[in-house]
N, C-alpha and C positions, 0 to 999 in steps of 0.2 A: 374372498373379497378383502380388499385392503382397508384397514381402518383409517379414519381421518388423521389420527396422530402419526401413523406410519407414512401416509401420503405427504403430510406437511413436513415431516422430517426429511423425506427425500427431496422435496422442493427446496427446503432450506439448505441442504447439503449441496445441491446443484447450483443454487444461487451463490453460495460461498465459493464454489469451484470457479464459476464464471468470473466473479469479482477478482479472485486471486490471479487469474490469467489475463485480466484486463490491463491494457497499456495506460489507461487513464489513471492508474494508481501513481504513476510517476509525477503527476501534477501535485499530489499531496506532499511529495518529497522535494519538489523544486524550490520551495521557500527555504529549505534547509541546505540543499546542496548546490543550488543555482541551476539556471536553465541549461548551460552547456553540459554539466554532468548528468542532469536528468535526461537530456536528449541522447546522450551517449548510452545511458542505461536502456532506453527504449530501443535504440538501434541494435544493441547487443542482445536484448531479450528476443527481438524479432529474428535475428540471425541464428541464435543458439536454441531457441525454444524454451529457455529458462524463464522463470517469472521475475518480475521486478524485485520482489522480496528476496528471492534466492540470490540475485546478482548484488543487491545492496548489502546483504550479509557477507557474501564471498569477498567483496571489495573492502569490507570493514567500514562502510560508511555509517552504519547504525548497528546498535545492539538489538537482539531479538525483541526484548521488552519495549524498546523505543518504537520499532516497526509495528508491534502489536497495537500500540496506542495510535500512532500516526495513521496507520492503514485500516483502522477500525471503521466500519460504516457509520457508526455514531459520530465519530470525530469528523469524518469527511463530509457529512451532510449538515454540519453546523456552520454558520458564517465564520469567516476568519481562517487562520492557519490551523490545519489539522494537527492536534497534539500539543499545541503551544501552551495551553492552560495546564497540562500535565508535565510536559518535558521542560518547558521554559524556552527562552530565546537564545541560549548560549550557542546553539548549533546553527543559528541563522546568520548567513554571511552579511557583513555590514556593507552598505552601499558606498 
């Protein structure tokens, strides 16, 4: 019989995996890189099977610690721009 803690850990792991593979993550990045680059990342992720995170790192758009903040569920579920309070607005394109 599986313990409650083991079962919860498996669900949490699966949720993290599904989130990491979600194309919706690109929306959290769009405020920093713009719609065109975000759209390009989504299209490339779809065609290559890589994650948005993997592509953003490969292209040098963000450092790992920046992505960890921006793409954290806690940041993405608060109103406003994900990661802005931690990273600052220097990476946001001016209009």
